[in-house]
Residue, then its C-alpha position, 0 to 999 in steps of 0.5 A: m498222611s501216608d501218601q506224603i512218604p517218598l515212593s522209594q520208601k513206600l515201595f519197601e515199606k517195613g512189613k509190606v515187602f515179604t508178604l504172601s501176596n508179593f511172594m505170589s507176584f514174584i513167583r508169577l514173574v519167575g514162572a513166566f520164564y518157565l512157561y516160555h520154556v515149556t511152551m517153546q518145547h511144546q510140553t502142552v500139558l505142563a504148559i497148561v498146568v503152569t498157566f493155571v498156577l500163574v492165573f491162580t496166583d494172579f487172582a490170589d495175590g490180590y485177594f490175600a493182599r486185601k484179606l491179610n491187609q498186605i496191600s503194598e506199593l511194591g505189590k502194585v508194581l510187581d503184579p502188573l509187571a508179572d502180567k506184562v512179562t508173562a504176556g510178552l514171553v508166552f505170545l512171543a513163544l506162540y509166534l515163534e512156535y505156533g503160528l500166532p500172527f506177528w501183529i498180535v505180538a506187536v500190539i501186546i508188547g507195544r501196549d505193555i511198553l507204553i504202559l510201563l513207560g507211562s508208569a515209570f514217568l508217573i512213579t517219578k511224579l506221584p507219591y503212590v503207584t497207580p494200581s492195575a485197572m479192571p480193563g487191563k485185568i479183563a485183557v489179561t484174562l482174554l489173553s490167557l484164554l487165547y494162549l490156551v486156545y493156541l496151545v491146544g490148537y483149537e482152531p474155531l476159537k482162535l480168530p474170535l478170541e484174537y479179535l476179542a482180546m485185541a479189542m480189550i487191549i485197545i480199550s485198556t490202552i485207552h483207559y491207561v492213557f486217560v489215567f496217565f493224563n488225568k494223574s499228570k494233570e492232577n499232579k501239575q495242579k498240586d505242584p505247578s513248579 
């Protein structure tokens, strides 16, 4: 069974590293730093274009991974990592330049650190990577909308989207905590040592 291959080998499985979907995730990861830069420079139109490119690649990487049979363990790591780096950087920029409340940045970055630490722990214990889940993807979509609302300065939607995005962040965090404990419990039952 392929799940018995060590994770280090599965991450860099031959034929599953240099794929279109992994390339898109990598572009998104690098693009996060460019998006931070143009956001800090108040280049609104360029920031909106870059945001749409990054959001498109976020959806397209999963589509192409499935369509071209390129689902890989590396992609399951790159995709959420790109989401977390992008969110952390753009919301830091919104706090520094656009007046986003600090508590929102703290919640976003705190949640992402918690998820990354939990994922790092699970990677050492499980023979596979746990993929992103729908609550996290919905949270990322709402955060993207919140980013755009702040970027263009559309005041009527700021507060409602802040609360909606934070509610989804809390729901997705609870989901990931349950996944973490369930996966840990399953692993202990399989390997009681």
